[in-house]
Each structure stands twice: as C-alpha cells, then as structure tokens.
N, C-alpha and C positions, 0 to 999 in steps of 0.2 A: 504493500500500500504506500502511495505517496502522500505528501502533504506537509504543511509547515505550520508556523504560527504557534499559538499557545496550546499545549497539550494538557489534558486533564487526567489527573490521578485522583480518583474519588477519595482515596485514603489520606491524601495530603492537602486537599482543597475542600473547604467548607462552602458549599453553594448556599447562599441565603436567599437569592432571588433568581428567577428565570423570566426573561423577557422574550416576547414573540413578535415576529413579523405577522402581518394579517393575510394579505392575498397570497394564495398558493402555499400558505403555511397553516392557517386555521380554516380558511374558507376558499371556495372556488365558484366561479359563475356556473349556473345550472339551468339547463343541461350543458350549455357551453356558451361562450361569447357569441358565436355565430348564430345559435338558436335565438338568443335574445335580439340580436341585430335584425335577423330575418323576421321575427315576430312583429317588432315595432315598425319595420319597413312595410310589412303587409298592412298594418293599420293605416298607413298613409297611401295605400293603393299601389305599392311597389312590391309585387310578389314574385315568386318563382326563382328566388336566389338561394343557392345551396348554402345551408348553415355550415357545412363542412368547409366549403370554399371560403366563407367569411371568417371562420375560425383560423384557417391556415393563413389567410391574408393578414389577419390581426396579429398573429404570431410574428410574421415577417415585419410588419409595420412597427410593432413594439420593439423588436430587437434592433431596428434601425434607429431608434431614438437615442440621442445623446443629450445629457443635461436636461432631461424632461422636468418641467416645472409644475406639473399637475394642475395647471390652469385650465379653465373650461375650454378655451379656444384650442389649447394644445390637444385636449381629448378629441375635439371635433376634427382636428387634422388627422389623428389616428383612425377615426371612424371613416373619414373620406378615403384614406389609403386602403382601408380594409374592404371597402365596396368597389374599389378600382373603377372600371368603366361604368359600373352601375351608379356611381355617386352622382352623376349628372341627372339621374332620374329622381333624386330625392329632393323634396321641398325643404326650404330652410327651416321649417318648423320641426322637421324630423330630428335634427341634431340635439336641440335641448330636450326633446322627448326621450330619446334613447339615453342621453346623459342622466336624466332624472329616473329612468327605469332602473338603472343600476343602484339607485338608492333604496330600492324595494327589497325587503328580505327574501321574498319568494323567488328571486332570480339568483340566490346564492345558496350554497350547500356547505354546512359545517362538516369537515372531514370526520370520519367515524372514530378516529383515535384521539380527537381533541378533548371532548368532555370527560371521558374516563381519565385521561392524563391530568387535566386541570384539577379534577376532584382529588386524585391521589396525591398530587403535589401539595395542594392546599391542606390536605389532612396531615401532611408531614411538616407543616409550618413554613413552607416555602412561599415567599412573597412573589406575586405574579404581576407582570406588566406587559404593555404593548408598545412597540416602536415601529411606526409604519409610515412609509411614503404614500400619502393619500391626500384627499381634498376634504372640503367641508361636509361631504356626504357620509364620512366614516362614523362620526359619533352617533347620529340617529340610526345608522345601519346596525351598529353594534348593539344599541339598545333594542332594536326590533328583533335581533337574533338572540336576545337574552344573554349576551356575552359581557356587557359592561360591568355588571356586578361582580364578575369573577376576577377583576384586575384592580390593583391598588394604584396603578399608574398607567396613563394612556398618553403617549407622546406621538403627535402627528406632525408631519413635515410642514403642512400648510400653516400650522400654528407657531412653529418654531422659526420658520423662515429659512429653512435649510433642509436638504434631503440626505438620507443615508447614501454614502458611507460617512458623512460628516459626523464627527465625534460629538458635536453639540447635542444631538438627539440622544445618544447613549448617556452622556453626562447628565442631561436633565432627568432621564429615567432613574439613574442611580441616586440622584439627589432626592427625588420624590419617594424612592423606596428606602432611603436611609442606609445605603450600603456603599462599600468601597468597590472600585472597578473589578478587582480580583475575586470578589464574592458574587459576581453576576455572570450568569450564563445566558447568552442570547441565541435564539434559534430562528432561522429563516430559510427561504428557498434559494437565496442568491449568495454565491461566494463573494462577489465583489461588493454588494451592498451590505449584506448582513455579517458574514464571517469576517471579511477584511476590515469592515468598519468597527465591529465590536473588538477585534483584536488590537486595532490601532488605539482604541480607547483604553485597553488594558484588561478587557473582560475575556471570558472564555466563550467560545462560539461553536455552534453546530449547524450544518446545512442539512435540511430534511429533504430527502429524495425518495418519494414513496414508490415510484415505478421505474427506477433506474438502478443500474449496478453501482455499488459503492466502491470507489477507488481511492478514497482519502479517509484518514483516521478521524477527520472532523465531520464526517457525514453519517447520518442515521437514516434508516429506512422507515421509521415510524416514531411518532412522538412518545409512544409508550416506552421507548428505550431510555428516555430521560429519567425514568423512575430509578433505574439502576445506577444513575450518577449522583443520586441524592441520598444522603444517609437518613436513616429512619429516626434518629434521635433529635 
C-alpha cells in the first residue's frame, strides 16, 4: 500500500472528535444527479434526455472545475455543461428551479453506514462535526434529513469565506469542538480537499471509498471502520 501524511496508531493517539465531509461522504443525490436534472427539465417541457448521459456529463463538468466558489451562477454553469447541446432548449427559469430542487431532502440519500456509525461514535463520547464545501442550501438540507442534531459543529465554506483544503475550515471546527488538531480525525471522499487539507492543519485524515479498491493506508471502504480507530473508554 502506498500513501503518506499522518499515520494513525489507535494505541498512541486519542481521537476526541471526528469531522465529516457531506457530499459523497454522508449523502449522495438520489437516484442520481442526472435523474434529478432530467426530472426538472421535463417539468419545463424538455424531455427525452438520458439521466445516465446527464450524470456522466456532470461528472466531467465537475472534474473540470478549478477554484469552484459554490456561487449560484457557478452551479448554473455546471448545469449548462452537463446538458451540453440540450442546454439551448432550457428556459432561464429552469436553472434556479433545479438549483432549488437540490435543497429538497427527497433528492438525497443518506448512505447506509452513516447513522449506525454516528450513533456508535456518539455512544463512545466522540465529538462529531461537519466540514463541507457547500452553499446556503446545506443547513436547511441537513435539518430536513434529520442530521443537524447529530453534530456539535457545522462548518460550511460559504460561511467561512474559504473552501477546503484551506486550513481555516478545519481550524474553526477544532475551535468549536474544543480540541487540538492532533485529536481530530477528518473523513471525506477527496484526497486533495479532505485528506490533504486536514493533514496540513495537523489532524488525522481518512478518505472513504465505498466502491473502489483501497490502495492507500489512509483510505477506508466504509464509515463503520472508524469504530475500530476509537477507543471505547
């Protein structure tokens, strides 16, 4: 296995808090980004577009982003790129409609390993927090998914004025949780945003990859593996 950064020996490190990324870590669009896009487009009379094509295009458009600021117009640009040649058929009213649609809890799915893990960690006295690159839709979405009450700290990029991997987000979470950097474990789906950012701050980090082969000691295949990294006392 390859990998670098801060290594975790549960016998020598006392983890007092675990922070989580949100998208692709705790929740995912359901049934997919493309299905939601296609559904809202059909509401505006633009039908017959493959959800699978839209999901694939979204993935390409998202990967092409650099310095994404999570502003509304930036999201509109990603949506236009996702629709490709079909974007010209969409009325201007479509873009705020699909943006607002992703504020609805029913188009998101909480991964199966999330709630059992959060409950077990809380039972062991571990403080829980969120550190997410997101916009103003996140707080109401978390409330509607009944996730807000599970976290003592929620740090969102749009409120901080910076995005991960900027250490300011991790520092704010540590302050709110009342812990030192080395007592914090951060978990997310991105090596660059989550793992590298957390390790630069001085925290421990893990990348969650539920459907991929693990090739780095800092990767886990399920959030339930976090339980083995936390002492029961």
